[in-house]
Every structure is written in C-alpha cells, then in structure tokens.
N, C-alpha and C positions, 0 to 999 in steps of 0.2 A: 504494500500500500504506500502511496506517495505521502510525503510529509508536507505538501503544499496546503495552503489554507485558502481555497478559492472564495469562500464567503467572508473572509476577513479583509476589509478594505485597507487596513493598516499593515498587512503582511508585507514584509520586506522593507518597510520604512523605518528609519531610525528616528528617535525622539528629536535629534538635532534637525533632521530634514523636515519634520512636522512643524517645529517651532519656526524654522527659517522661512518655510513657505507661508505660514500664517502671518509672519511679520511682513513679508514681501507683499502679501495680499491686502492686509488691513493697516499695517503700520503699528508702532508701539502704542500710540495714544488710543486708537480705536480698539486695539486688542485688550488694553487695560480696561476699557469701558465694557467690553463683552465678558471678560473674565476678571473678577475683582481679586487680583493677587499683586502684592507689592513689587515683585520682581518684574512686572510689566509696567509699573508706574514710576518707581524711584530708580533712576540711573539704569534703565533697562539694557540688557545685552543678552545675546543668545547664551553665552557661557554662564552667566548668573542664573538665567532662567532654567537651564538644564540642571544645574546643581540643585535648585529648589525642587523642580519637578521630579527628579529622581528620588528625592527623599519624601515627597508628599503625594501619596497615591490619589487622594481626592482631586487635587489640582491637575495631576497628569490625566486623570479620567476626563476632566472638563476640557482640557486642551485637545485630547484625542477626539472627543465628541464634537467639538467645534470644527475640527479638521474634517471629520466625516460629513457633517452637515454642510460645510462650505464646498467641499470638493467631491462629494459623493457621486454626482452625475459624471464628472470627468473621470473619476476613478473607476466607476462601474462600466463605462463605455468601452467596448473592445476596439472601437475605431479611433478613440481619442478625439481631440478637437483641432 
C-alpha cells in the first residue's frame, strides 16, 4: 500500500512553505487580523512564526486551516491555474 495521502491537502508541504505562502498572499498585517497571535503582529518574521507554531498546536491548526480555506481550490485542482 502506498504511503501517499491523497485526501490531505497539506501533504508534502512544510510549515515554512505554508506560512510563507500565507504571508505572500495576505501580508503580515492582514494575517494578524485573521489569526490573532502575537508572532504575526509584533516584529513578524517567518522564523519567529515557525518557532511559535511548532510549539503551539492550536495556533498551527489555525494556520493550516486558513491555508486550506485560502488555497483549497488551487490545491484540489489537478490542472492547476
């Protein structure tokens, strides 16, 4: 049996890739408005965000959920955009 996860839209993505794409799409200010965590509000950086998100499961879950909501159509499409 294969170890792929065809129903997992986050399969193969690193947390760094998720955060970077969200920042590219929304920017830090809007991202901080969507997910209320200080690492997005006070002196934000990908590095500080990753450090916090790796230790804080509820925040990581929120970030992953936002990613799926934002990019689910693009991720689910086999033809891309």
